[in-house]
Every structure is written in structure tokens, then in C-alpha cells.
C-alpha positions, 0 to 999 in steps of 0.5 A: 824191383817193386820200387822200379815198377812203381817208378816206371808206372809213374814215369809213363803216367807223367808222359801220357798226361803231358801229351794229353795236356798239350794244346792244339797249337803245341800238337800242330807245331809238333806235327809241323816240326816232324814234317820231314819224318818220312821222305821218298824220292825227294819229297816228304810224306803228306801225313804229318803236314796234313795233321798240322794243317788240320790242327792249326785250323782248330786253333783259336789263338792268333796270329799263331793260327795264321802263321801255322797255316801259311807255313804249312800250306807252303810246305805241303805245296812245295815239298810234298808230292801234290799235283800242280793244280793242288799246288796252285790251290794251296798257294792261293789259299795261303795268299788269300789268308795272308792278304786278309790277316796282314790287314788285321796284323799289319806289324807281324813280320812272320805273316808278311814273310809267308805272304811274300813266300807263298806269292813267290811260289805261286809265281814260279808256276806261271811264265815269268814274262806274264808275271812281270806284265801282270805286276805279280813280280812288283807285288812280291817285291813290295811284300818282301820289302815290307817283311824286311822292314818288319823283321829282317831276321825272321826265318833265317833272313827269309825275306832278304833271301827272297828279295835278294834272289829276285834281284839276282835271278829275275831278268830286266824286261824292257818297258816292263821290269827295270828294277832287278839289280846286281848291285842290290842283290849284292847288298841284300844277299850279303846281309842275309848271309851275315845274319844266317850263314847256317842256311844253305840257300843264303850261302848258295845265293851269296856265292852265286852273286859273288861269282856273277859280280866277278868276285870269283876267289871269294865265291869259290871259298863260299861254294866250298863252304856250302858243299861241305854242309850236311842237311839239317834234320829240321830243314832237310829238303830245302837244305839238301836242294841248295847244297846240291845246287851249290855242288852243281854250280861249283862243278860247272864254274870252277 
């Protein structure tokens, strides 16, 4: 029994020392990884992502600090219950940071991706015609293309998903916006699906593209694949969203 007590004490001491020895970056990443720990009414509790942001701000190493902040600002604005003015502020903070750091790290695919992603999220908050007239959609397209060039596989084909989704869902606006193309959507979203079929957003967009481009038999099979999926714990909210969107689209069209 005495041996067991000593062993237990040593194991507890080891765990405590290990936690204590974690760097701020490791602690920040751990809080970010736990961002879905508490969910209520389809939104994550802000506690863990706020802790992640606070710790990422104290990190010295780059570009890890910047990437951590960019993905954390996007998550807090998109997936926690914050008012619209705070969403705008968080996306703007991310855009400004990414613009600055993309000059410092021009070959970093992660910074390029989160630059495009935060910009796209910010654009969702304004009228699409206004976004087209002001050149916002053109800029997001350019940023997504740059991110693809640097690392098309990053964040489970995130930049391919973003650009393909724009080609699929942004309307052509005469004299303002002429580049959205179903042919490009098909090419890009097929690639995103092949790279990361585990991501429900890739599956949803690919299946929707197949349906829109009159490949209904294949589309139905891909939607059936999607609606059988279970949300992954580390991506719970985005997975849940696109599985539900897939279910609704399937029920309406098949």
C-alpha cells in the first residue's frame, strides 16, 4: 500500500510539472482545441476561446502567434454568441493583422488562408451587391487563390472550399461581377472533396455543385454520405451546420 501511495504521488507530481512546463503557445493551443467544450443553443461558450486569445497575445514566437490569433478571432466571431458589432470588430482586427503579417510572411499558407477566411466572414455581414461594387469579393477571391497557391491542403482544403463556394454561390452581377463560374466551382470543389472528404462542408458543397450542374445521381449519393456523418468533436459546430444543411437540401431536392 505504501508503494502505491508513493507511486500515486509521483504520478501526480509528474502531471503537475508537465502542465506547469507547458509554454504559453501550448497552453493557448490547448484552450483553442477545447473551444467546443461547452455549447448552448448552437453556440460555443466564450471562456476557452477568450483564454486562447489572451495567451496567443502573450506568445513571442512567430508566425505561430499570428496564426493562433487569426483562427481564434474567426472562431469567436463566427461560433460564439457575440453581437454583430463585436463580430465586425473581431473580423476587422483579424483582417488588419493578416494584412500586416502577410507582408512579413508572404509564403505562409496558414496566414494567407485565415486572411481570406476572416475577410469572407466580414463580407457576409454586408450586402452582396455592395461587396461586389466595392471590390470586396474580388479581393477575397484573390486572397483565396493566393492561399491555394501556397498550401491547398491547409485546414482540410480550406481555401479551395472557400473559392469553390464563391464560384458556386456568388451571383453574376452584370457590369460588376463576371467571374463566378459553375465550371470553376466543379473543378475546385471536386479537388477539395478529394483532398478532405472527412470535412462535411467539402462534401456539402461538392454535392450541391453536382446537383446544380445536373449530375443528380452522383449528387444524391454524396448527400446520402453526408447526412450519415456524425460531427467530429474538434470541429463540432461547423460539422453540425453542414450536416444539417445537407439534410435540408436533400429533403428539398430528392
